[in-house]
N, C-alpha and C positions, 0 to 999 in steps of 0.2 A: 497963910495956908502952909508954907514950907515948915514953919515952926510946929504946927500941929501934926504934920506927917513925919517929922524927924524921928520919933521913937519907932514908928513902923518901918521906916526906911532902914534904920540901923538894925532892927531886929531881923528884917528880911535878909540882910547881908550876912547873917551868921553862916559860917562854913558848914555847920552841921545840917542846915536846911538845904543849902545849894547842892550838897553832895549826898543827901539822904538816899538810902537804897530803896525806900518804899515808894511805889508808883503814886499812890494817893497823896502822899506828902509832896512829891514832885509836882503833881498837878495843882495842888493848892498853892504852892509857892509860885508856880508859873502864873496862875490867875492873879495872885496878889501883885507880882512883879509887873505884869501888864497893866493892871489898874493904877499902880504907882506911876508908871511911865505915862499913862494916859492923862493923869492929873497934872503931873509935873513937867514933862518934856513938851516942847523944847525950851520954854522960858526958864525953867529951873531944873536942869538935869541932875537927878538925885545921885548918880553914880559916875565914877570915872570910866574911861574906856576899858580898862582891865576888868572891872567889876561887871560892866555891861556885857562884855564878851563871855564871862563866866555864867551870867544869867541866861544869855541867849543860847549858849551851849547846853545848859540844863534844859531849856525849853525844847531844843531840838532833840536831845537825848530822850526826854520824856515822850515826845511825839513818836520817836522811833520805837520805844517800848510799847506803844499803844496797840500794836497789832494783836497782842494777847490779852487785852484788857476788857473789862465789862462795859456795858452800855452807858453807865453813869460817867465813866472815865471819858468816853467819847464825847458826851455832852459837855463836860467841863472843858476839854481841850478844844471843842468847837467854839466855845466862848473865847478862849485864848486866841484862836485864829481869827475870829470876828473882830476882836480888839486890835490884833495886828493889822488887819485890813482897814478897818474904819479910821484908825489913827496913824496909818503909815509907819508902823513900828519896823516894818521890813526895811524902810529907808534908813532908819536909825541903825539897824543891823548892818547895812551896807557901808555906813560911815565908819565902822570900826577899823582901827588901824591894821589889824591883822586878821585875815580870813573872814571878814564879814560876808563877802560874796559866797565863799564856800559854805558858810552856815546857812545862808538863804537857799542855796542850791540843795543842800541836804534836807532842809525843811520842806522844800517844794517836792523833792522826790518822795519823801515819806508821805506827804500830803496826797500825792497821786496813788501811792500804795494802799492807803487806808481810806481813800475817798468814799468808796461804797459803804464801808462799815460806819464811818463817821456820820454820813448824812442819812443813813437809814434810821438813826436814833436822834439826830439833831435837826432842829427846825430853824436855825439861824440863817444868816444871809451871806455866807462865804461861798464864792464860786471860783472855779479854776482861773477864769480870766482876771480875777483880782490878784493873782499871784504871778502873772507874767513877768519875766525878768526883762527889764529894759536894757 
């Protein structure tokens, strides 16, 4: 499996994608990143701590930009949050050597900010209690 995903993992790591200014690109990269982590982690972590932090930072920044986005964007980020929840990616975020807890706190605050908008257009299974900080 890891050999089959290697080209995708490498392509997703392109700096141009992680720092792209377009919200739709950020959302697509966030979705792909979460799916790669879902498939690979924890048995085969596809990225080192520095790259994971960069990806998680991009996910948080993307979610922070979401307050001015369209309904489709909310639906896609709802899927990202559902993946975070279902596969405990927030725990992986907390394990980061620097500022993992800060990233989770920022994501949680933004989640609360856009909660009403997100779930008026998303029918997934993410709820506030899933994001409680232990």
